[in-house]
mmCIF file as Biopython writes it, N, C-alpha, C and O atoms, coordinates in Angstrom:
data_model
#
loop_
_atom_site.group_PDB
_atom_site.id
_atom_site.type_symbol
_atom_site.label_atom_id
_atom_site.label_alt_id
_atom_site.label_comp_id
_atom_site.label_asym_id
_atom_site.label_entity_id
_atom_site.label_seq_id
_atom_site.pdbx_PDB_ins_code
_atom_site.Cartn_x
_atom_site.Cartn_y
_atom_site.Cartn_z
_atom_site.occupancy
_atom_site.B_iso_or_equiv
_atom_site.auth_seq_id
_atom_site.auth_asym_id
_atom_site.pdbx_PDB_model_num
ATOM 1   N N  . MET A ? 1  ? 1.962   39.124  -21.108 1.0 0.0 1  A 1 
ATOM 2   C CA . MET A ? 1  ? 2.271   37.841  -21.702 1.0 0.0 1  A 1 
ATOM 3   C C  . MET A ? 1  ? 3.663   37.371  -21.299 1.0 0.0 1  A 1 
ATOM 4   O O  . MET A ? 1  ? 3.894   36.175  -21.126 1.0 0.0 1  A 1 
ATOM 5   N N  . SER A ? 2  ? 4.590   38.315  -21.149 1.0 0.0 2  A 1 
ATOM 6   C CA . SER A ? 2  ? 5.941   37.910  -20.784 1.0 0.0 2  A 1 
ATOM 7   C C  . SER A ? 2  ? 5.992   37.374  -19.354 1.0 0.0 2  A 1 
ATOM 8   O O  . SER A ? 2  ? 6.853   36.556  -19.032 1.0 0.0 2  A 1 
ATOM 9   N N  . LYS A ? 3  ? 5.078   37.828  -18.497 1.0 0.0 3  A 1 
ATOM 10  C CA . LYS A ? 3  ? 5.025   37.278  -17.139 1.0 0.0 3  A 1 
ATOM 11  C C  . LYS A ? 3  ? 4.624   35.812  -17.174 1.0 0.0 3  A 1 
ATOM 12  O O  . LYS A ? 3  ? 5.156   34.996  -16.421 1.0 0.0 3  A 1 
ATOM 13  N N  . PHE A ? 4  ? 3.685   35.483  -18.052 1.0 0.0 4  A 1 
ATOM 14  C CA . PHE A ? 4  ? 3.250   34.094  -18.181 1.0 0.0 4  A 1 
ATOM 15  C C  . PHE A ? 4  ? 4.384   33.216  -18.709 1.0 0.0 4  A 1 
ATOM 16  O O  . PHE A ? 4  ? 4.594   32.106  -18.220 1.0 0.0 4  A 1 
ATOM 17  N N  . ILE A ? 5  ? 5.106   33.710  -19.697 1.0 0.0 5  A 1 
ATOM 18  C CA . ILE A ? 5  ? 6.238   32.955  -20.252 1.0 0.0 5  A 1 
ATOM 19  C C  . ILE A ? 5  ? 7.317   32.794  -19.189 1.0 0.0 5  A 1 
ATOM 20  O O  . ILE A ? 5  ? 7.905   31.720  -19.058 1.0 0.0 5  A 1 
ATOM 21  N N  . LYS A ? 6  ? 7.579   33.848  -18.436 1.0 0.0 6  A 1 
ATOM 22  C CA . LYS A ? 6  ? 8.572   33.780  -17.348 1.0 0.0 6  A 1 
ATOM 23  C C  . LYS A ? 6  ? 8.134   32.764  -16.298 1.0 0.0 6  A 1 
ATOM 24  O O  . LYS A ? 6  ? 8.951   31.988  -15.800 1.0 0.0 6  A 1 
ATOM 25  N N  . PHE A ? 7  ? 6.840   32.769  -15.960 1.0 0.0 7  A 1 
ATOM 26  C CA . PHE A ? 7  ? 6.319   31.804  -14.992 1.0 0.0 7  A 1 
ATOM 27  C C  . PHE A ? 7  ? 6.502   30.378  -15.508 1.0 0.0 7  A 1 
ATOM 28  O O  . PHE A ? 7  ? 6.921   29.497  -14.757 1.0 0.0 7  A 1 
ATOM 29  N N  . CYS A ? 8  ? 6.195   30.149  -16.772 1.0 0.0 8  A 1 
ATOM 30  C CA . CYS A ? 8  ? 6.339   28.807  -17.358 1.0 0.0 8  A 1 
ATOM 31  C C  . CYS A ? 8  ? 7.793   28.357  -17.357 1.0 0.0 8  A 1 
ATOM 32  O O  . CYS A ? 8  ? 8.083   27.197  -17.064 1.0 0.0 8  A 1 
ATOM 33  N N  . GLN A ? 9  ? 8.703   29.260  -17.681 1.0 0.0 9  A 1 
ATOM 34  C CA . GLN A ? 9  ? 10.124  28.921  -17.675 1.0 0.0 9  A 1 
ATOM 35  C C  . GLN A ? 9  ? 10.600  28.597  -16.262 1.0 0.0 9  A 1 
ATOM 36  O O  . GLN A ? 9  ? 11.327  27.626  -16.053 1.0 0.0 9  A 1 
ATOM 37  N N  . ASP A ? 10 ? 10.190  29.405  -15.303 1.0 0.0 10 A 1 
ATOM 38  C CA . ASP A ? 10 ? 10.576  29.150  -13.914 1.0 0.0 10 A 1 
ATOM 39  C C  . ASP A ? 10 ? 10.002  27.826  -13.416 1.0 0.0 10 A 1 
ATOM 40  O O  . ASP A ? 10 ? 10.679  27.066  -12.724 1.0 0.0 10 A 1 
ATOM 41  N N  . PHE A ? 11 ? 8.759   27.562  -13.773 1.0 0.0 11 A 1 
ATOM 42  C CA . PHE A ? 11 ? 8.126   26.308  -13.361 1.0 0.0 11 A 1 
ATOM 43  C C  . PHE A ? 11 ? 8.845   25.113  -13.981 1.0 0.0 11 A 1 
ATOM 44  O O  . PHE A ? 11 ? 9.044   24.098  -13.314 1.0 0.0 11 A 1 
ATOM 45  N N  . TYR A ? 12 ? 9.231   25.221  -15.235 1.0 0.0 12 A 1 
ATOM 46  C CA . TYR A ? 12 ? 9.912   24.128  -15.933 1.0 0.0 12 A 1 
ATOM 47  C C  . TYR A ? 12 ? 11.288  23.863  -15.325 1.0 0.0 12 A 1 
ATOM 48  O O  . TYR A ? 12 ? 11.718  22.713  -15.246 1.0 0.0 12 A 1 
ATOM 49  N N  . GLN A ? 13 ? 11.980  24.917  -14.897 1.0 0.0 13 A 1 
ATOM 50  C CA . GLN A ? 13 ? 13.323  24.772  -14.357 1.0 0.0 13 A 1 
ATOM 51  C C  . GLN A ? 13 ? 13.337  24.460  -12.864 1.0 0.0 13 A 1 
ATOM 52  O O  . GLN A ? 13 ? 14.387  24.123  -12.317 1.0 0.0 13 A 1 
ATOM 53  N N  . ASP A ? 14 ? 12.203  24.564  -12.205 1.0 0.0 14 A 1 
ATOM 54  C CA . ASP A ? 14 ? 12.113  24.301  -10.770 1.0 0.0 14 A 1 
ATOM 55  C C  . ASP A ? 14 ? 12.292  22.811  -10.515 1.0 0.0 14 A 1 
ATOM 56  O O  . ASP A ? 14 ? 11.562  21.997  -11.079 1.0 0.0 14 A 1 
ATOM 57  N N  . GLU A ? 15 ? 13.247  22.448  -9.681  1.0 0.0 15 A 1 
ATOM 58  C CA . GLU A ? 15 ? 13.524  21.043  -9.401  1.0 0.0 15 A 1 
ATOM 59  C C  . GLU A ? 15 ? 12.884  20.564  -8.103  1.0 0.0 15 A 1 
ATOM 60  O O  . GLU A ? 15 ? 12.917  19.366  -7.821  1.0 0.0 15 A 1 
ATOM 61  N N  . GLU A ? 16 ? 12.311  21.444  -7.315  1.0 0.0 16 A 1 
ATOM 62  C CA . GLU A ? 16 ? 11.687  21.023  -6.066  1.0 0.0 16 A 1 
ATOM 63  C C  . GLU A ? 16 ? 10.462  20.168  -6.319  1.0 0.0 16 A 1 
ATOM 64  O O  . GLU A ? 16 ? 10.187  19.242  -5.556  1.0 0.0 16 A 1 
ATOM 65  N N  . GLY A ? 17 ? 9.730   20.457  -7.362  1.0 0.0 17 A 1 
ATOM 66  C CA . GLY A ? 17 ? 8.549   19.670  -7.694  1.0 0.0 17 A 1 
ATOM 67  C C  . GLY A ? 17 ? 8.899   18.232  -8.027  1.0 0.0 17 A 1 
ATOM 68  O O  . GLY A ? 17 ? 8.114   17.320  -7.768  1.0 0.0 17 A 1 
ATOM 69  N N  . LEU A ? 18 ? 10.068  18.030  -8.599  1.0 0.0 18 A 1 
ATOM 70  C CA . LEU A ? 18 ? 10.495  16.690  -8.954  1.0 0.0 18 A 1 
ATOM 71  C C  . LEU A ? 18 ? 10.662  15.822  -7.710  1.0 0.0 18 A 1 
ATOM 72  O O  . LEU A ? 18 ? 10.325  14.638  -7.741  1.0 0.0 18 A 1 
ATOM 73  N N  . THR A ? 19 ? 11.166  16.377  -6.631  1.0 0.0 19 A 1 
ATOM 74  C CA . THR A ? 19 ? 11.330  15.575  -5.421  1.0 0.0 19 A 1 
ATOM 75  C C  . THR A ? 19 ? 9.980   15.156  -4.859  1.0 0.0 19 A 1 
ATOM 76  O O  . THR A ? 19 ? 9.850   14.060  -4.313  1.0 0.0 19 A 1 
ATOM 77  N N  . VAL A ? 20 ? 8.978   16.009  -4.985  1.0 0.0 20 A 1 
ATOM 78  C CA . VAL A ? 20 ? 7.640   15.658  -4.521  1.0 0.0 20 A 1 
ATOM 79  C C  . VAL A ? 20 ? 7.108   14.488  -5.332  1.0 0.0 20 A 1 
ATOM 80  O O  . VAL A ? 20 ? 6.530   13.552  -4.778  1.0 0.0 20 A 1 
ATOM 81  N N  . VAL A ? 21 ? 7.301   14.540  -6.642  1.0 0.0 21 A 1 
ATOM 82  C CA . VAL A ? 21 ? 6.853   13.449  -7.509  1.0 0.0 21 A 1 
ATOM 83  C C  . VAL A ? 21 ? 7.570   12.157  -7.141  1.0 0.0 21 A 1 
ATOM 84  O O  . VAL A ? 21 ? 6.952   11.093  -7.107  1.0 0.0 21 A 1 
ATOM 85  N N  . GLU A ? 22 ? 8.846   12.240  -6.869  1.0 0.0 22 A 1 
ATOM 86  C CA . GLU A ? 22 ? 9.602   11.045  -6.483  1.0 0.0 22 A 1 
ATOM 87  C C  . GLU A ? 22 ? 9.071   10.456  -5.181  1.0 0.0 22 A 1 
ATOM 88  O O  . GLU A ? 22 ? 8.951   9.237   -5.060  1.0 0.0 22 A 1 
ATOM 89  N N  . TYR A ? 23 ? 8.755   11.296  -4.216  1.0 0.0 23 A 1 
ATOM 90  C CA . TYR A ? 23 ? 8.198   10.798  -2.961  1.0 0.0 23 A 1 
ATOM 91  C C  . TYR A ? 23 ? 6.836   10.149  -3.171  1.0 0.0 23 A 1 
ATOM 92  O O  . TYR A ? 23 ? 6.536   9.128   -2.552  1.0 0.0 23 A 1 
ATOM 93  N N  . VAL A ? 24 ? 6.014   10.727  -4.031  1.0 0.0 24 A 1 
ATOM 94  C CA . VAL A ? 24 ? 4.692   10.156  -4.300  1.0 0.0 24 A 1 
ATOM 95  C C  . VAL A ? 24 ? 4.830   8.799   -4.975  1.0 0.0 24 A 1 
ATOM 96  O O  . VAL A ? 24 ? 4.114   7.859   -4.630  1.0 0.0 24 A 1 
ATOM 97  N N  . ILE A ? 25 ? 5.742   8.690   -5.933  1.0 0.0 25 A 1 
ATOM 98  C CA . ILE A ? 25 ? 5.958   7.402   -6.602  1.0 0.0 25 A 1 
ATOM 99  C C  . ILE A ? 25 ? 6.496   6.373   -5.613  1.0 0.0 25 A 1 
ATOM 100 O O  . ILE A ? 25 ? 6.062   5.221   -5.617  1.0 0.0 25 A 1 
ATOM 101 N N  . GLY A ? 26 ? 7.435   6.783   -4.768  1.0 0.0 26 A 1 
ATOM 102 C CA . GLY A ? 26 ? 7.971   5.872   -3.757  1.0 0.0 26 A 1 
ATOM 103 C C  . GLY A ? 26 ? 6.906   5.410   -2.782  1.0 0.0 26 A 1 
ATOM 104 O O  . GLY A ? 26 ? 6.855   4.234   -2.421  1.0 0.0 26 A 1 
ATOM 105 N N  . ALA A ? 27 ? 6.060   6.326   -2.356  1.0 0.0 27 A 1 
ATOM 106 C CA . ALA A ? 27 ? 4.979   5.955   -1.435  1.0 0.0 27 A 1 
ATOM 107 C C  . ALA A ? 27 ? 4.005   5.004   -2.111  1.0 0.0 27 A 1 
ATOM 108 O O  . ALA A ? 27 ? 3.513   4.066   -1.484  1.0 0.0 27 A 1 
ATOM 109 N N  . GLY A ? 28 ? 3.726   5.240   -3.377  1.0 0.0 28 A 1 
ATOM 110 C CA . GLY A ? 28 ? 2.843   4.339   -4.120  1.0 0.0 28 A 1 
ATOM 111 C C  . GLY A ? 28 ? 3.415   2.941   -4.232  1.0 0.0 28 A 1 
ATOM 112 O O  . GLY A ? 28 ? 2.686   1.956   -4.107  1.0 0.0 28 A 1 
ATOM 113 N N  . LEU A ? 29 ? 4.716   2.847   -4.466  1.0 0.0 29 A 1 
ATOM 114 C CA . LEU A ? 29 ? 5.359   1.534   -4.530  1.0 0.0 29 A 1 
ATOM 115 C C  . LEU A ? 29 ? 5.317   0.826   -3.180  1.0 0.0 29 A 1 
ATOM 116 O O  . LEU A ? 29 ? 5.109   -0.386  -3.117  1.0 0.0 29 A 1 
ATOM 117 N N  . LEU A ? 30 ? 5.511   1.576   -2.106  1.0 0.0 30 A 1 
ATOM 118 C CA . LEU A ? 30 ? 5.423   0.978   -0.772  1.0 0.0 30 A 1 
ATOM 119 C C  . LEU A ? 30 ? 4.022   0.463   -0.483  1.0 0.0 30 A 1 
ATOM 120 O O  . LEU A ? 30 ? 3.855   -0.637  0.043   1.0 0.0 30 A 1 
ATOM 121 N N  . VAL A ? 31 ? 3.028   1.248   -0.824  1.0 0.0 31 A 1 
ATOM 122 C CA . VAL A ? 31 ? 1.641   0.825   -0.598  1.0 0.0 31 A 1 
ATOM 123 C C  . VAL A ? 31 ? 1.338   -0.421  -1.411  1.0 0.0 31 A 1 
ATOM 124 O O  . VAL A ? 31 ? 0.693   -1.346  -0.918  1.0 0.0 31 A 1 
ATOM 125 N N  . GLY A ? 32 ? 1.800   -0.450  -2.655  1.0 0.0 32 A 1 
ATOM 126 C CA . GLY A ? 32 ? 1.598   -1.636  -3.488  1.0 0.0 32 A 1 
ATOM 127 C C  . GLY A ? 32 ? 2.274   -2.861  -2.911  1.0 0.0 32 A 1 
ATOM 128 O O  . GLY A ? 32 ? 1.698   -3.949  -2.905  1.0 0.0 32 A 1 
ATOM 129 N N  . GLY A ? 33 ? 3.498   -2.693  -2.424  1.0 0.0 33 A 1 
ATOM 130 C CA . GLY A ? 33 ? 4.213   -3.808  -1.813  1.0 0.0 33 A 1 
ATOM 131 C C  . GLY A ? 33 ? 3.535   -4.318  -0.558  1.0 0.0 33 A 1 
ATOM 132 O O  . GLY A ? 33 ? 3.403   -5.526  -0.361  1.0 0.0 33 A 1 
ATOM 133 N N  . PHE A ? 34 ? 3.104   -3.397  0.290   1.0 0.0 34 A 1 
ATOM 134 C CA . PHE A ? 34 ? 2.400   -3.808  1.505   1.0 0.0 34 A 1 
ATOM 135 C C  . PHE A ? 34 ? 1.069   -4.469  1.188   1.0 0.0 34 A 1 
ATOM 136 O O  . PHE A ? 34 ? 0.643   -5.383  1.894   1.0 0.0 34 A 1 
ATOM 137 N N  . THR A ? 35 ? 0.411   -4.011  0.133   1.0 0.0 35 A 1 
ATOM 138 C CA . THR A ? 35 ? -0.860  -4.616  -0.260  1.0 0.0 35 A 1 
ATOM 139 C C  . THR A ? 35 ? -0.660  -6.068  -0.660  1.0 0.0 35 A 1 
ATOM 140 O O  . THR A ? 35 ? -1.430  -6.938  -0.253  1.0 0.0 35 A 1 
ATOM 141 N N  . VAL A ? 36 ? 0.362   -6.331  -1.447  1.0 0.0 36 A 1 
ATOM 142 C CA . VAL A ? 36 ? 0.650   -7.710  -1.864  1.0 0.0 36 A 1 
ATOM 143 C C  . VAL A ? 36 ? 1.031   -8.553  -0.656  1.0 0.0 36 A 1 
ATOM 144 O O  . VAL A ? 36 ? 0.568   -9.686  -0.521  1.0 0.0 36 A 1 
ATOM 145 N N  . LEU A ? 37 ? 1.864   -8.018  0.219   1.0 0.0 37 A 1 
ATOM 146 C CA . LEU A ? 37 ? 2.311   -8.751  1.401   1.0 0.0 37 A 1 
ATOM 147 C C  . LEU A ? 37 ? 1.144   -9.089  2.317   1.0 0.0 37 A 1 
ATOM 148 O O  . LEU A ? 37 ? 0.988   -10.239 2.727   1.0 0.0 37 A 1 
ATOM 149 N N  . PHE A ? 38 ? 0.332   -8.101  2.637   1.0 0.0 38 A 1 
ATOM 150 C CA . PHE A ? 38 ? -0.757  -8.325  3.578   1.0 0.0 38 A 1 
ATOM 151 C C  . PHE A ? 38 ? -1.945  -9.044  2.959   1.0 0.0 38 A 1 
ATOM 152 O O  . PHE A ? 38 ? -2.774  -9.596  3.682   1.0 0.0 38 A 1 
ATOM 153 N N  . ASP A ? 39 ? -2.042  -9.047  1.628   1.0 0.0 39 A 1 
ATOM 154 C CA . ASP A ? 39 ? -3.118  -9.792  0.984   1.0 0.0 39 A 1 
ATOM 155 C C  . ASP A ? 39 ? -2.943  -11.281 1.239   1.0 0.0 39 A 1 
ATOM 156 O O  . ASP A ? 39 ? -3.902  -11.966 1.596   1.0 0.0 39 A 1 
ATOM 157 N N  . SER A ? 40 ? -1.727  -11.789 1.060   1.0 0.0 40 A 1 
ATOM 158 C CA . SER A ? 40 ? -1.493  -13.206 1.330   1.0 0.0 40 A 1 
ATOM 159 C C  . SER A ? 40 ? -1.565  -13.487 2.830   1.0 0.0 40 A 1 
ATOM 160 O O  . SER A ? 40 ? -2.034  -14.548 3.243   1.0 0.0 40 A 1 
ATOM 161 N N  . PHE A ? 41 ? -1.102  -12.542 3.643   1.0 0.0 41 A 1 
ATOM 162 C CA . PHE A ? 41 ? -1.167  -12.710 5.090   1.0 0.0 41 A 1 
ATOM 163 C C  . PHE A ? 41 ? -2.614  -12.758 5.562   1.0 0.0 41 A 1 
ATOM 164 O O  . PHE A ? 41 ? -2.967  -13.580 6.408   1.0 0.0 41 A 1 
ATOM 165 N N  . SER A ? 42 ? -3.453  -11.877 5.017   1.0 0.0 42 A 1 
ATOM 166 C CA . SER A ? 42 ? -4.848  -11.844 5.452   1.0 0.0 42 A 1 
ATOM 167 C C  . SER A ? 42 ? -5.587  -13.100 5.020   1.0 0.0 42 A 1 
ATOM 168 O O  . SER A ? 42 ? -6.490  -13.556 5.721   1.0 0.0 42 A 1 
ATOM 169 N N  . SER A ? 43 ? -5.216  -13.663 3.880   1.0 0.0 43 A 1 
ATOM 170 C CA . SER A ? 43 ? -5.838  -14.907 3.427   1.0 0.0 43 A 1 
ATOM 171 C C  . SER A ? 43 ? -5.507  -16.042 4.391   1.0 0.0 43 A 1 
ATOM 172 O O  . SER A ? 43 ? -6.388  -16.810 4.777   1.0 0.0 43 A 1 
ATOM 173 N N  . THR A ? 44 ? -4.251  -16.145 4.774   1.0 0.0 44 A 1 
ATOM 174 C CA . THR A ? 44 ? -3.832  -17.174 5.722   1.0 0.0 44 A 1 
ATOM 175 C C  . THR A ? 44 ? -4.495  -16.959 7.076   1.0 0.0 44 A 1 
ATOM 176 O O  . THR A ? 44 ? -4.964  -17.913 7.697   1.0 0.0 44 A 1 
ATOM 177 N N  . LEU A ? 45 ? -4.534  -15.721 7.532   1.0 0.0 45 A 1 
ATOM 178 C CA . LEU A ? 45 ? -5.161  -15.407 8.813   1.0 0.0 45 A 1 
ATOM 179 C C  . LEU A ? 45 ? -6.647  -15.736 8.786   1.0 0.0 45 A 1 
ATOM 180 O O  . LEU A ? 45 ? -7.179  -16.277 9.755   1.0 0.0 45 A 1 
ATOM 181 N N  . SER A ? 46 ? -7.313  -15.420 7.699   1.0 0.0 46 A 1 
ATOM 182 C CA . SER A ? 46 ? -8.737  -15.716 7.568   1.0 0.0 46 A 1 
ATOM 183 C C  . SER A ? 46 ? -8.989  -17.215 7.627   1.0 0.0 46 A 1 
ATOM 184 O O  . SER A ? 46 ? -9.940  -17.661 8.269   1.0 0.0 46 A 1 
ATOM 185 N N  . ASP A ? 47 ? -8.140  -18.000 6.958   1.0 0.0 47 A 1 
ATOM 186 C CA . ASP A ? 47 ? -8.287  -19.458 6.994   1.0 0.0 47 A 1 
ATOM 187 C C  . ASP A ? 47 ? -8.107  -19.999 8.409   1.0 0.0 47 A 1 
ATOM 188 O O  . ASP A ? 47 ? -8.865  -20.863 8.849   1.0 0.0 47 A 1 
ATOM 189 N N  . LYS A ? 48 ? -7.106  -19.491 9.115   1.0 0.0 48 A 1 
ATOM 190 C CA . LYS A ? 48 ? -6.858  -19.953 10.487  1.0 0.0 48 A 1 
ATOM 191 C C  . LYS A ? 48 ? -8.024  -19.588 11.411  1.0 0.0 48 A 1 
ATOM 192 O O  . LYS A ? 48 ? -8.461  -20.406 12.220  1.0 0.0 48 A 1 
ATOM 193 N N  . LEU A ? 49 ? -8.520  -18.360 11.286  1.0 0.0 49 A 1 
ATOM 194 C CA . LEU A ? 49 ? -9.629  -17.947 12.140  1.0 0.0 49 A 1 
ATOM 195 C C  . LEU A ? 49 ? -10.899 -18.731 11.824  1.0 0.0 49 A 1 
ATOM 196 O O  . LEU A ? 49 ? -11.672 -19.049 12.728  1.0 0.0 49 A 1 
ATOM 197 N N  . SER A ? 50 ? -11.119 -19.040 10.566  1.0 0.0 50 A 1 
ATOM 198 C CA . SER A ? 50 ? -12.276 -19.857 10.196  1.0 0.0 50 A 1 
ATOM 199 C C  . SER A ? 50 ? -12.151 -21.254 10.778  1.0 0.0 50 A 1 
ATOM 200 O O  . SER A ? 50 ? -13.133 -21.830 11.247  1.0 0.0 50 A 1 
ATOM 201 N N  . SER A ? 51 ? -10.945 -21.794 10.746  1.0 0.0 51 A 1 
ATOM 202 C CA . SER A ? 51 ? -10.708 -23.115 11.314  1.0 0.0 51 A 1 
ATOM 203 C C  . SER A ? 51 ? -10.982 -23.117 12.815  1.0 0.0 51 A 1 
ATOM 204 O O  . SER A ? 51 ? -11.589 -24.050 13.341  1.0 0.0 51 A 1 
ATOM 205 N N  . ILE A ? 52 ? -10.538 -22.080 13.492  1.0 0.0 52 A 1 
ATOM 206 C CA . ILE A ? 52 ? -10.772 -21.975 14.934  1.0 0.0 52 A 1 
ATOM 207 C C  . ILE A ? 52 ? -12.264 -21.821 15.214  1.0 0.0 52 A 1 
ATOM 208 O O  . ILE A ? 52 ? -12.798 -22.461 16.119  1.0 0.0 52 A 1 
ATOM 209 N N  . ALA A ? 53 ? -12.938 -20.966 14.433  1.0 0.0 53 A 1 
ATOM 210 C CA . ALA A ? 53 ? -14.370 -20.750 14.639  1.0 0.0 53 A 1 
ATOM 211 C C  . ALA A ? 53 ? -15.159 -22.026 14.375  1.0 0.0 53 A 1 
ATOM 212 O O  . ALA A ? 53 ? -16.105 -22.323 15.105  1.0 0.0 53 A 1 
ATOM 213 N N  . ASN A ? 54 ? -14.795 -22.777 13.358  1.0 0.0 54 A 1 
ATOM 214 C CA . ASN A ? 54 ? -15.474 -24.038 13.070  1.0 0.0 54 A 1 
ATOM 215 C C  . ASN A ? 54 ? -15.231 -25.055 14.173  1.0 0.0 54 A 1 
ATOM 216 O O  . ASN A ? 54 ? -16.121 -25.838 14.506  1.0 0.0 54 A 1 
ATOM 217 N N  . GLY A ? 55 ? -14.031 -25.049 14.742  1.0 0.0 55 A 1 
ATOM 218 C CA . GLY A ? 55 ? -13.725 -25.942 15.850  1.0 0.0 55 A 1 
ATOM 219 C C  . GLY A ? 55 ? -14.542 -25.609 17.079  1.0 0.0 55 A 1 
ATOM 220 O O  . GLY A ? 55 ? -14.967 -26.506 17.807  1.0 0.0 55 A 1 
ATOM 221 N N  . ILE A ? 56 ? -14.767 -24.322 17.318  1.0 0.0 56 A 1 
ATOM 222 C CA . ILE A ? 56 ? -15.586 -23.902 18.455  1.0 0.0 56 A 1 
ATOM 223 C C  . ILE A ? 56 ? -17.036 -24.308 18.226  1.0 0.0 56 A 1 
ATOM 224 O O  . ILE A ? 56 ? -17.697 -24.791 19.145  1.0 0.0 56 A 1 
ATOM 225 N N  . ASP A ? 57 ? -17.537 -24.117 17.006  1.0 0.0 57 A 1 
ATOM 226 C CA . ASP A ? 57 ? -18.917 -24.482 16.691  1.0 0.0 57 A 1 
ATOM 227 C C  . ASP A ? 57 ? -19.144 -25.982 16.828  1.0 0.0 57 A 1 
ATOM 228 O O  . ASP A ? 57 ? -20.200 -26.411 17.291  1.0 0.0 57 A 1 
ATOM 229 N N  . ASP A ? 58 ? -18.152 -26.785 16.425  1.0 0.0 58 A 1 
ATOM 230 C CA . ASP A ? 58 ? -18.279 -28.238 16.482  1.0 0.0 58 A 1 
ATOM 231 C C  . ASP A ? 58 ? -18.035 -28.788 17.882  1.0 0.0 58 A 1 
ATOM 232 O O  . ASP A ? 58 ? -18.407 -29.923 18.179  1.0 0.0 58 A 1 
ATOM 233 N N  . GLY A ? 59 ? -17.426 -28.005 18.724  1.0 0.0 59 A 1 
ATOM 234 C CA . GLY A ? 59 ? -17.095 -28.467 20.059  1.0 0.0 59 A 1 
ATOM 235 C C  . GLY A ? 59 ? -15.796 -29.253 20.090  1.0 0.0 59 A 1 
ATOM 236 O O  . GLY A ? 59 ? -15.430 -29.798 21.131  1.0 0.0 59 A 1 
ATOM 237 N N  . SER A ? 60 ? -15.105 -29.319 18.987  1.0 0.0 60 A 1 
ATOM 238 C CA . SER A ? 60 ? -13.834 -30.041 18.941  1.0 0.0 60 A 1 
ATOM 239 C C  . SER A ? 60 ? -12.695 -29.051 19.126  1.0 0.0 60 A 1 
ATOM 240 O O  . SER A ? 60 ? -12.874 -27.838 19.021  1.0 0.0 60 A 1 
ATOM 241 N N  . THR A ? 61 ? -11.543 -29.589 19.397  1.0 0.0 61 A 1 
ATOM 242 C CA . THR A ? 61 ? -10.374 -28.743 19.547  1.0 0.0 61 A 1 
ATOM 243 C C  . THR A ? 61 ? -9.459  -28.980 18.362  1.0 0.0 61 A 1 
ATOM 244 O O  . THR A ? 61 ? -9.365  -30.094 17.847  1.0 0.0 61 A 1 
ATOM 245 N N  . THR A ? 62 ? -8.793  -27.936 17.940  1.0 0.0 62 A 1 
ATOM 246 C CA . THR A ? 62 ? -7.836  -28.061 16.846  1.0 0.0 62 A 1 
ATOM 247 C C  . THR A ? 62 ? -6.476  -27.643 17.353  1.0 0.0 62 A 1 
ATOM 248 O O  . THR A ? 62 ? -6.356  -26.795 18.237  1.0 0.0 62 A 1 
ATOM 249 N N  . THR A ? 63 ? -5.475  -28.236 16.792  1.0 0.0 63 A 1 
ATOM 250 C CA . THR A ? 63 ? -4.117  -27.859 17.150  1.0 0.0 63 A 1 
ATOM 251 C C  . THR A ? 63 ? -3.541  -27.045 16.013  1.0 0.0 63 A 1 
ATOM 252 O O  . THR A ? 63 ? -3.923  -27.210 14.855  1.0 0.0 63 A 1 
ATOM 253 N N  . GLY A ? 64 ? -2.625  -26.171 16.353  1.0 0.0 64 A 1 
ATOM 254 C CA . GLY A ? 64 ? -1.991  -25.343 15.330  1.0 0.0 64 A 1 
ATOM 255 C C  . GLY A ? 64 ? -1.120  -26.186 14.423  1.0 0.0 64 A 1 
ATOM 256 O O  . GLY A ? 64 ? -0.578  -27.213 14.832  1.0 0.0 64 A 1 
ATOM 257 N N  . GLY A ? 65 ? -0.997  -25.741 13.200  1.0 0.0 65 A 1 
ATOM 258 C CA . GLY A ? 65 ? -0.108  -26.478 12.322  1.0 0.0 65 A 1 
ATOM 259 C C  . GLY A ? 65 ? -0.437  -26.377 10.959  1.0 0.0 65 A 1 
ATOM 260 O O  . GLY A ? 65 ? 0.245   -26.959 10.115  1.0 0.0 65 A 1 
#
């Protein structure tokens, strides 16, 4: 039983695990930020590509803008 208590104390005092948690939280924040950034970018890109595709289907030309 004392080995288990010693293990728990060592685990509680170990600070290396904290850095792993910090990296995971930081990576999660980066992924969230990129998701928001690229979500609006993909919406704009989708609209532009649809406009180009519709212009090709109609036989008309569109200018950027």
